[in-house]
N, C-alpha and C positions, 0 to 999 in steps of 0.2 A: 504494500500500500504506500503510495506517495501522495504528497499534496498536489493540488491542482496547479499551483505555481511552478512546480518542477517539471510538469509535462512538456512544455515547449523545449526546454533544454535537453530532456531525455530524447525527444523525437529528433532534435538536431544532431545529436551525437550517437544515435542508435547504431549506425553502421560503421562508425569510426573505430580504428584500431586503438586500443587503450592499453597502456602499460599498467598491469595490475600488481606489480611487485611491491609497490608502496602499501597496498592493502594487506599483504601477507605478513608484514612486520608489525610487531606490537610497539606502540609508542612508549617511550620511557616515562615512568611515573615521576612527577616532580618530587623533590626532596621535602617539600612542606607538608608532609602527611600529618604532623602534629597540629598544624594550623586548622585542619578540617574539624578536629574534635575540640578545639580550644573553647569555643563559646558554650557548647553543651556541658563540657567538663567544668567550666567556671561556674555555671548555674548550680550544678550538683555540689561543687565544693562550697558554695555559699550556703546552700541548704544544710549540708553536713556541719559546717561551722556554726550555723544557727542552732543546731541541736546541741553542739558541744558547749558553746559560750552562752547561749540564751536559755538553754533548757528545752524540755520537751515542748512546752507551749509555744516558744518562739519558732522552733523548727516547723511545728504543725501550722502555725499562722503563716509562715512563708510559703508552705505548700498550698495552703488554701488561697493565698493571694495570687499565686502563680497560675493556678488552675483556670480561672476565667480568662486570664490573658492568653493562655495557651489555646483555649477554645475559640476566642475571638480571632486570633491570628490564623488558626486552622480554617475557620469559616471564611475569612477574608481571602486566604490563599485559594480555597475551593471556588469562591466567586470569581476571582481573577482568572483561574484556570478555565472555568466554564465560559467566561467571556471570550477567550481566545480559541476555544475548541469546538463550539457547536457545529461548524461546517464539517469538521473531521468526523465527529460523532454521528452526525446525520447521514453521512455518506458511507460510514463503515457498516458492513453487514457480514455476519458470519454464517456459513452454511451449517455450522454445528448447532 
């Protein structure tokens, strides 16, 4: 399945000889792997610190405060994804 915007380019290059050797090699992974988990790890570290330094109630309050923020962010992300995807979803059909 491809997007409608890609069809003119696919048609134009359909019969062209293409060097596929670049597709057979795996790209190198960047060394900044720690950076990917930095934000989630910092949130978990703050909650754990809240339990240690503020006691059970402070840690629980932090989790309760974070939960609605997480829900709203997830809902906003779903709305933004829906806004960009309806043509793809409407045209996709599965024989299964």
